C-alpha positions in Angstrom: 6.2 217.8 63.0 8.2 215.6 60.6 10.8 218.4 60.3 11.2 218.5 64.1 11.7 214.7 64.2 14.3 214.9 61.4 16.2 217.6 63.3 16.2 215.5 66.5 17.5 212.5 64.6 20.3 214.5 63.1 21.2 215.9 66.5 21.4 212.4 68.1 23.7 211.2 65.2 26.1 214.1 65.9 26.0 213.3 69.7 27.3 209.8 68.9 30.7 211.2 67.9 33.0 211.2 71.0 36.3 213.0 71.0 39.1 210.8 72.4 42.7 211.4 73.1 45.6 209.0 73.6 44.6 206.6 70.8 47.7 205.5 68.8 47.8 205.7 65.0 47.7 202.5 63.0 51.2 201.2 62.3 50.5 200.7 58.6 48.5 202.7 56.0 47.8 199.7 53.9 45.5 196.8 54.8 47.4 194.4 52.5 51.0 193.3 53.0 52.4 195.0 49.9 55.4 196.5 51.8 56.6 193.0 52.9 56.3 191.4 49.5 59.2 190.5 47.2 58.9 189.6 43.5 57.2 186.2 43.3 55.4 186.5 46.7 51.6 186.2 46.8 48.8 186.3 49.3 45.2 185.1 49.3 42.3 187.5 49.7 38.6 187.2 50.5 36.2 186.5 47.6 34.4 189.7 46.6 37.3 192.0 47.6 39.0 192.0 44.2 38.0 195.6 43.3 39.1 197.0 46.7 42.4 195.1 46.5 43.0 196.2 42.9 42.5 199.8 44.0 44.9 199.4 46.9 47.5 197.7 44.7 47.3 200.4 42.1 47.7 203.1 44.8 50.7 201.3 46.3 52.3 200.9 42.8 51.8 204.6 42.0 53.7 205.6 45.2 56.5 203.0 44.8 58.3 203.2 41.4 58.8 199.8 39.7 56.5 197.9 42.0 53.7 195.9 40.1 51.1 193.4 41.1 48.7 191.1 39.3 45.5 189.8 40.8 43.6 186.6 40.0 39.9 186.8 40.8 39.5 183.0 40.1 42.3 182.0 42.5 41.6 184.9 45.0 45.4 185.7 45.0 47.6 188.7 44.5 51.2 188.3 43.3 54.0 190.9 43.2 55.4 190.7 39.7 57.9 193.5 39.7 
């Protein structure tokens, strides 16, 4: 009986996915304003988001030659340094 219940739960989870059309794509792939930043610019970020931000900054830097960022956990800020 537990197996039947698990299968039913799994089926209802699948039923929650609704296919939609006409939804526009996001205008940016990055959630942080890296593209708009010039050397010396910075922005504040939410406390506890340092690891996510660091990963996003590294990804952006790897795709854009010569662009570098530094992040301060204490100040909750990210600066473009190159």
